[in-house]
N, C-alpha and C positions, 0 to 999 in steps of 0.2 A: 803262230799263237790263238788267233781270233778263230779258229775250226778249233781248237783245242777248246776255249771258252766256253762254243756255242756248244760243246760235246756237254760239258760240264752241266750248262743250265738246261741241253733237255733233258739229261738225267735226274734233277733235282725236279724240277715242275711238271714231269711225268707223274712223279711222285704224287702231287697237287691232283693233276687230273683224277686218276683213281679215287680218288678220298672224297673228290666234289658231291655236290647235289645241284643239278641245273636246273631244279623245277623246283616251283610252288604251287601247281594245276593239281586239284584233287582229279583231273580226268587224267593224269601222269597213272594212276591205278588199273589202267585199263592196258591190254597187252602186254610190249614188253616193258612200257613205258612211255615219256613223251619223246617222239622222235626228233632228234638233231635234226639239222639243215647236213650238217658233213661236211659242206665246204666251205672255201675262204670268206672273209669280208666282204673283196669285192666282188664277187658275186654273190652275195648277199643282199646287198645295196641296190642292186639290178633286178631284184625282187628272186632272186634264186636261180640266173640262168646258169644252167652250167655249160649252152653252146658256144660262149667268146673264149678264145685260147688267142693267146699271144707266144710270144719267143721270152718273155722277162718273169712272166707270172705263172705259178703253182694253181691248177686247176684238180683241185683234188678228188671233185667225183667223176671225173674224166679223162682216164689213163690213159687214151691214145694221144691228148695235148703233151704228155713228154715226148714226144714225136718229133714237134716243134719249137723244144727248148735250146734256150743257145747258150743261156746264163745259170750258172747256181745259184736256186733260190734258196734261203732261209725264211721259212711264215710261222708267223706264231698270230694268232687271234684271242682276245678277249674280249666276255660280254657283262654289262649292268644291265638288268630286268629287271623291271614294278610294274608286279601285276596285278591290278583293282578288280576287285570279286565281287560282285552284286546278288544279291538273292531277294526275292520278291519282299523280303523283310529287313533288310538289313545289307552291310557291304563290311568288306574286308582288307587288308591290304599288305602285300609281300613281295622282301626283295630278293635276289638273287643276284652272285656275279659268281663268273666261274671260265674256265679255259673252254674255249671252241677247237681248238689244234693245234698242232704242235708238229713241223716237215720239214724236213732237207730234200731238194728236187737237184736232181743233177744231169747234166747233158753228159752224152758218154759216146761222140762220135755217132754210131751208128744205129742208136738207140739213145734215149732216156728213164731215170729213173729216179723212184721220191718213193720215202719212206717216213713213219712217222705214227702217231697217236691221234686219237680221234672218240673223244663221247659220243658214242653212236644212241643213247638215249636216256633218260634220266629219271626217275621218281622223287618225289619230294611231296609231301603233303600229309595234314594234321585238322584233320575236322571233327568237331564235337557236337554234341545233342546231346538232348534229356527226351526221354520218354516217363513211363507211369502214371500215377496220379500228384495231387498235389500234396495227396500222405506219404508217399512214399515215391522219391522220384529216383527215377534211376540214371547215372551218367555216363553216355557211351563216346568213345573215343577209335576213332580211327585214322591210322597212320601210315604210310609207306614212305622207305628210302631205297637209295641204293641208284643202279640200271647200269648199261651195258656200255664194258670201252674196246672200242678197236685198234693196236698193231696192224698196220697194214705196211706190205710192199708192192710196189706199182712198176709195171716197166709199159713203155710206147714207142712202138717202132713205126718210122715213116718209112710206108711202101712206096710212094715217088711224092715229086717235091708238093703235092696239095692234097695227100692223103694218107691218114696216120692210125693205128690200129694198138689198143693195148688193153691191157689185166694186169687187175688187182685181186691180192691173196688177202686175206682179213684173217687176222686171231681175236675172236670175240670173246672176251672175260670180263664175268661181273657177277652179283649177288642182287636179288631181288629180297626186299625183304618187307613186312607188312606184318600189323601188329595193331588186334582187335581187345578192347578194354572196355568192363563195364565194371561200376560202384555204386552203392545208396549212398544216399545221403545221408551226412554224421555217423557212417560205418567205414573205417581206417581202411578195412581192407578190400581190396578190390581183386578181380579173377581179368587176366588177360591170355590169349589166345596169340600166338605168331607161329607163321608160316615164311619160311624164308630157301629161299632156292637158289645154288650155286652152279655157274652156268658159266659155258666154255663151248668152243666149237671155231670151226673155218665156216667162210664164205666168201663167194668171188665175184666179181664185177668186170664186165667187157664190153668195151667200146667201140666206135669207131669217127673220125673227125675227119671231112672235108673243108680247107681253105680255100677256096675258089675265086681267082682275079681277073677282076672283068676291068677291061680300060683302064690298066694300070693302078689307078690311085683305089678303085673299088674294091669290095672283097664282099662274096658271095661263103657263109659257113654254118656250115649242118653237122648235127650230130645226132648217134644212138645209142644208147648203153642199154644191157640187158644184165640185173642182177637175177639168178637162179633161186628157186629157195634151197635156202640152207639150215640142218639141223643144228639145232644145239641142245648137250647133255646135261641136263639138271640133275645136280643130288640134291635132296629135299631133305627137311626138318620140321617137322611141331613139332610144340613144347604149350604146353596148358601150367600157369603157376597164377600164386596169391602173391599180391605184391603191398605191402602200407603205400598210403597213398602221403602221407608225409613224412616218412624215412626214407621212401623210395627202395628198402631192401625188401630181398625175396623170402616168404615162408615158407613157400611149398611148390613142387614144378613138379612136373612128369611129362617126359621124352615121348612122343606117341608114336608105337611101332608102326613102322609106314609099309614093312615087307609083305605082311598076308595080301592089302589090295595094290600092292604095286606100283605103290606112288613113292614111295624111294628114291627112285632114279625114273624118270619121264625124260621127254625131247618135248622141245616148244624150237619152233621153226622163225628165220627172218624173212617174211613173204617175197618172193617173188616182183620185181620192179619195172617196167620198161622206162624209158626218157626220151623224148624226140624233141630236138630242138630246130631249130632252122631261123638267122640272122641275116643281115645286113649291115654293111658300112664302108665310110671312107677311111681309108689307111690311117690313123694315128691323128682322126679327126672327130668322129663320131662313129656310133653305133646303135642299132633297133634289133631285139631280136624276141622270136616268141619260141614256148619249150611246154607242151604236156607230158607230165608225171602218173605213171599207173603202177599201181602198187596192189597185188590181186591176196588183198587181206581178208576175203570174208571166209575162208577156209582155218583162219587162227584159231587155237585152242589151248586154254590150258587147262589140263585134267586133273591138278593137283591143287592152283588156289583158283576156285571158281566162282564169277561174281553175277549174281543172279540179274543182275540187272543190268549189263552192257553184254549187247550180241556185233558182231562185226561184220562188214560190209566191206567192199574194194573199194581204195581210196583212190580219187583225181585230183591231181594240182594242175592247175593253169599259171604261167606267168610269163609276163611280157615286159622288158624292162631295155636299158640302155644307158651309153654314157657320151659325154661331149666336152674335146678339149679346145677352146680356144686358139690357141698356138704351141704347139709342143716346143715351139724350138726358140722362143722367146728368149733373147738374155737379160731384158731388163725389167720384164713385166712378171714376178712371181706366178700372180694371179691366172696368166693365160697361160699357164703349164700346168694346173693343174685340172686336174679330171672330174666331173660333173655327172654324178651316175642316179638313176632313180630309178622304180621299179614297184612293181604290185602284183598280187598272188593271191588266189581264191583257191579255197581247198576245201572238197568234200570228202571229209575223214574217215577214217576204219571204223570209230567209232561212235556205236547206238546205245544210247544212255536213256532209262526208263522208257525205248520204245519212240523216241526223237532220234535224229539222225543228226550226226555235229557237222558243223563247217567251217569255215575258218577264213578270212580276209582280211588283210595286209599290204599297207603300203611302206616302201622304203624311199631313200636317200641319203647320199656321203658324197665324201672329194675322197679323192686319190693326192695326198699332199707330197709332190717332189721332196725327195735327199738327197743327200751327196751320189753323185752317178746315176743308175737307172734303180736307187732304190726309191721304195716309198711307204709312206704312211696312211693309211685307208679308216676314215671315222666316218660313222652314219648314223644316223638311227631308224629303225622299224615302230612300226605304229599297227597293231592286230589285235581283231576281236573276234572270238568262239563262244557258242554256246548261248547260253537264252535263259533269263532269270526268271523264269517259270516254271511246272511239272516237275519240282524237286530240283529242278540245276540249279547251276550259278550261270552269269554273265563275265566274260572275263575283257579284261580291256589291257594289252602289254605295252608298254613304251620300253623299247632296247638301247643301252649306247653300246655299237659294236666297234671296236677299234682292231687291225691287222696291221700288222709291219710284215716288207717282202722286202728282205734286203738279200745286194745282190751278188754275184765276186766270180772268177774267172777260174775254173779246173780246167784239166787238162788239155789245155791247149799249149800248142808248142811252141818254145820257141824262134823265133826266127833270128833272133840277135845275139848274143851276151854281151 
């Protein structure tokens, strides 16, 4: 009954993931949107490390990890995020709440596999400004919504006791919607332009994971993953319309024929990405790791919807982090069995806005609270900053509460007694 109930929950919550908006940043208007971490909350609380893996937790960014999985794991993650935005003259505040992932990971003897759905990127912003003269002010509005979701299937195969390889296939789907509006003061009708792209396509991820024991109680872990560049098919439409500002009713509209210019169907690329990580620790006691991610995004382009003030470069991220468990075998002290995690990351982002390269820096910390059996709840906070409040840009300070559930069960184990 428990498995049937989880399947029903997976079905209904998947609808929520597809419909949600996980961003409140104007910088989400570039590229395919604001890129989500795509891993579990436990990994996120360690600065985004994918290099650490064990036998009871899913590692969504590292399919080779399923080669070491011993228990069926149900994983779900949610977040609440507060975004404080600062310009050189004003400040703003926005809140978002969204699901991060839904996944089922299963060991099946000679291999392990996982399936689920993950929001890959999100777009969510609304900017308003005033131009023109004092006698005739023009109000401008810029909006964006949507994003890309991934339905994935991963497979991990142990080659030896200490080495595993894996692969993931993702079906990517979603919509990118942008709207620009302009209207005059004391004039009810405004003019609007919408650009919408419906995206779909496959992408792949390959990884290798090594867990090497040293003097029995210590372990060295290494990880390498590669995501090839993947094209997404984009079906586009563009509409001009006049709308009443007071009643929101549409007065007139014209759909632009994009066929002569070849913009009705275009291609957008998910950029090629490399991840390399190395870590060392004492089994069931502590772990410390470092990881470098490189995304080859300098060649990204969107011929249908061009942003004149945005260019792209390759993105690089460094992450360091780890965990500590006082005494995992304690029967008398609950807090001795808690996993304490901390992490730090710094990123050279792919966006160049108004000729200024963007960077982001964040710290994270969290706890893994034991539940019944080997299940646990992972609760943590992340604080990050990006951008700057001059040269027409905004500086963002984001505070996120992230909660993940990792629920374990035993499948495919042959009974020894009746």
